[in-house]
N, C-alpha and C positions, 0 to 999 in steps of 0.2 A: 678321664674327668668326661668324656664325651661318653665314653660307654654309661656311666652311671645316668648322664641326662636322659639317653634314648630309653631307659629302663625306668624314671619317674612315671607313675600312672596318674593322671590327674583325677577329679571328681569326676568328671564329662567322659572322657576319656572310659573311666570305669563303666559307667552309665551304658555309653554304645557299646563295650565288650560284654557287659553283663545280658544285653537284649539279643545279642549274636549269639552268646553260648546259650542262652534260654531256647532258641529256635532249632539250635542243632543238637541241645539235649532232648527236646522232644521228637525229633527226626530217631535219634539212637535210640533211645527208650522203646518206640513205637516199634522199630527192627527186632531190637532184642525180644521183644514181646511177640514176634514172628506174627505181625500185622504189618497190611501197606501202611507206609507212612503218609500222614494226609497236612495240611497245612493249611487253615481258614485263617482268611483276610478280606477285611471292607471292599466290597465291589466297587470299581473307578468306571463303571457302566454310566452314560449317558442320564439315564433315569435316577441314579441314587447320587448323583450332584446336584446338590441344592445349594441357594443363598441364604447364609444365615445374618439376618439384619444385624444381630447382636455381637457377632462376630466382622459384621461387615465383610465377609468374603464368602467363597462358595467354600463349602465344607462337604463330605461325603455322608449319606445318610445311612440307616442301619441295616441294608442289604448288606450278604457278605457271599463269597466264592467260596470253594472248597478245590483244592488242589490236591488230587491223588495219583498215588502211584499204582493203584489197582487200575486207573482208565488209561490204558494205551496212550491215549492222546496227550495225556498230561505226563508221561514220564519224562518227556526230553525237555518240557518247561520245568517241570520239578526239580531235574538233574542241575540242570540252568541257575536255578534259583539258589540250591544249597552251594554250589560251586560260588556264586555270586558272594553269598554270606562267609566264605571260606577266607576269599579273596579279601574282602571287608575287613574280615577280622587281624589279616596280615597286616594290611595298610595300617589300621587303627593301631593295631600292636607296636608297630614297629615307625608310628608314625611318619610314614611315607604318604606322598601324594600321587593321584595316579589322574588320568584325563579320561573321560567317556572312550575317547578313540584307543587309549593306552588298555583299556579292561578289555576291548572288543580283541585286540591282539595278544592279551596276556593269556587269553582263554585257550587260546592253540598250544602253549606249553604245557596245559594240563589235558591235552585233547580234547577239550571242551569248545565246540564248533556252535558258531552263530553263523546264519544264512548270511546276514548283514549286520550292521551298527545298528540299525533302528532296532533290530530283536533284542541285541546285547542290550541298548538302552531302555527297551521296554521291562525288561527281566531287574535292571536295577531299579528302576520304579515300582516294580512289584515287592522287592526287599524293602522300601522303605515304607510300603502300605502294610506289609507284614510287621514291620519291628516298629513302626510310629517314628522311625528317624530318617532326616533329611541324606542324601547321599553324600554331600560336604560334611557333616559329620562323620561320615566313613572315610572320609579324605580322598573323595573321588569328584571332580571339579568338570565343567567344559571345559571347550578352548575359547571361548568368548572373554575378551577382558574389556573392565572399560577402566577409567580412572578418577583419581580424585585429590583436590588442590585447595590448600589453605592453612589457615593457623589451628592445627591439631597436632599434638604430640601425642603417638603412641608407645605403646611398649611392647616389642614383640614377644611372643610365648611360644613359637617353633623351636624346636631343637637346634643349638648350634646359635641361636640369636637371643637366647631368653634374657631378659633383663634390658636389651639395647632398645635405645629409644631413637625416635625420629621424629621431625619436624614434617608434616605432609605439605608443606610450602618449599621443600628445601631442593626439588626439582621443579626445573619451569617447564616440562610438557605433563606433570602431574606424576603422582604415584600409582600403577597399576592394581587394582583392584581383586587380589586374590587370597591364596589360602592365608600367607601369613598377614595379610592385614585384616581380614574377618576375623582372624582369632586374636587378635592384639586389646591389648588393654588401651581405654584412653585417660590419658593422664592431664591433660590440659587444654584448653582453646579459651579465645577469647572470642571466637565467633557466636552469634547470637540468632543466625537462623542456616539452612542449608539449602541450595541451588541445585537442583538436577537441569542436566541440560542433556537433550537428545543428540544436540550435533556438535561432531568432533571440532569444526571450524569455528562456531560460536564458545564452544568450552578453552578453545586457543585465544580467542577475543578477549574473552572475560580475564584471563589469567594475565594478559598483557595488558590491560586495562586495568587494572588490580580492583576487580570486582570484589577480590576476598576481602579486600581494605577498606574499599569505600562504602561496602556494605556490610562489613563485618560476617563475611558467610564463609562456609565451605562449600567449594563448588566437587560438583560430582558428573561426569560425564556417563551415560547410560548407553552411548554407543548404538542408538535405536530401542527397541527392546530391551529394558535392562535384565541382564543375567541373572540367575536367581541369587548368586552369591552379592551382586550389589543391592538386590531388591530386600535381601537379609542384612548388610553392611547400612542402609539408608534408616532401616527399621531400627537398627542399634544407636544409630546417631540420634535420632526421634527419641526413643527410650530412656537411653542413658545421659544425655546431654541435656534434654529438655526444651529442646530448639523446635521452631516450626522448619517444615520443607516444603520451598517451593518448585513446581514442576514447570518447566518450558520444553514445550515441542513442535512441531508443524503445525500448522493450521490445516489440518486435515482430518478425517476420520481415522486413520492410521495414528497419528499424533495423538489424539483423545483418548485411543485404548493403551496405547504407550504409559501415559500417565494413570489413567484406570486401573491396571495391573499393577503400577507402583502399589495404586492407594488400596485397592480391593483386592489384589490377587487375581489369580488365572484359575477357569475349571481343571487346566491339568493339575495344578498343583492342590487340588482340593484335599489333599489328604496330609500335607501339613499344614504348620500354623507359623507364625511371624515371619514369613513371606510378604507382607503385606504392610504398608504405613497408613493406620487409616484417617490420621490428621494432616495428611499434606494434601495441598492444594494445587490444582491443575491451576497455573498462571497465564496462559497463554502459550501459543496464539489462539488466540479464539475468533469464531467466524465474525464476532462484531468486531474485532480488532480490524480486521481487513476493511471492514466497512468506514470504520472510524477512522485509521490512519492511512486508508485508501493506497493500502499495499498493493504492489505488484503481484498478480495472480494469473494460476491458470483454471481452465474448466475443470470440474468434476466430472468424470468420466462415469459409466455405466458401474461399474466395479466398486468405485467410491459411493456413488448414491445407495446401492444396494447394500454396503455397508454400514450409512447411515441410517437407513431402515431396520438393520438386524441392531445396532446399539439402542435404537428407540427403546426396544422391546425387552431389553438386556436388564435385570433387574438391579444390576451395579448403578445403574444410570436413573435410578429412581428416587434414591434419597435426596439429593440436593438439584433444585430447580434448575441451576445453570447449567447443568449437563443438557437436560431437554431444550431449553431457551436457544443453547447453542446449537443444537442438532437442527432444529429448526429453521436456525439463521442460514446456515450451512445449505438447507434443501433451498432455502428460499433464493439466495443468491448464488447458490452452484458454483462458486469460486472455492479456489482453495490458495494457501498461500506458506512460503517457508519462512522459517526464523530469519533466515538471512535477508528477506525483503527488506526492513528495515535499514537497511546499509542503502536504499535511495535516497535516505537523508543525512548521510553521511556515516562513515563508519563507525562514529562512537555513540552515535543517535541512541542504538538500543541500550547503552549502557547507563547514559547521562539522562536520558528522555522518558524511557520507555519502563524500565527497569523500578524508577523510584514509583512509578503509578501501580505498580503489581505487587509487590513489597510490604503489603500491610496487612 
C-alpha cells in the first residue's frame, strides 16, 4: 500500500517533472547533435529587476543570460545546474524533501563540489529562474521555520499521511510551517482574519490570551523576516479562505520591511510569483503609535536612519501614503520601539486595547 502511494503522481508533480525533463532533454539533444549545450534564462541582475505596479511586486525584465558549455567559465556552473536539476528530479519523483544544507552536502556523493553553501544556493536559484518553478516545488526547503495556530482544519497530502486531518489549534506551541503544512488542503475554519506576528514572545502571548477565539483569527509567527514557505502559506490563506491578513512587527525600519516583503515580495524572488500577499496590511507598530501610546523606545542609530532613507525611495513604498507618512514620523522622532513595549501598560494591554483598534 505504501509503495502504491509513492508512485502516485499528481498534476502539480507531473508539471514539475515535465519542466525538469524539458531542461534535460534540451541538454541531451544539443549534445547528441554535437553542439555545446546552452541554457537561456532571464537575467537576475539588478538592472533587470523592475517593480510591477500591476502585480504589486518586483519582477524580472526582458533581459536574458546564456550559460554555455562553450565558455570555459560557464562549464562549472552549467554542470552544477544540470546536477541540481537531476537531484530535484529525484526528490520530486520520490516525494522526498531536502534542505538547502542537504543539497550542499548531497552534491559530494556525486563528486559535484561547491566552494560553499552560498554557491549551492545560487545554483538552485538559477534552476528556479530557468524552469519558472520555486525550489519548494522541487521539495527543497530552507532550515528556517515559523509557526501557525488557530481554528483551521487541514488535510495532509504528503506520503504516509494522505487524508489525515489536523486542527491547527491542537498544539499549544503552534504547528511548524513546513512542507507538509504548506502543501496541505484547507478543510474548514471559523477564522475571519489572519494575524502575522514578527516575534515569538508575542505569538505565545496571543495564544495564551486566546486571540484566536477573541478575534476569530489564525495566528502566524514569521520569526523575523518570513521564510518563503511562510509567505507562500500566507498567500494561500488570503486567496483560498478570502480573509484579510494583518501584520504586526517591531516599530523600526526593519520591522516595516518585514511587513513589506510579505505584501510586495522581495527583489531576490523577482523571478517567482505567489510569494506576496498584496492585500495584507501592515498594522503596527507604527511610528505614530510610539507617539500616541508613549511607548518605551530607543534612539534610531545611523544604520536605521540610512535604511529609512532607502525605504523612502523604494517603489514598493509609493503605493500607500501610510508608508511615507510613517517613515517621515520615524525620521522626525528618531525613535524605535518593540512590540513588547505595550507591556508597560500590563501584559494583556496589547490584546485587550491595542489589537481592537488595528483589526478594522
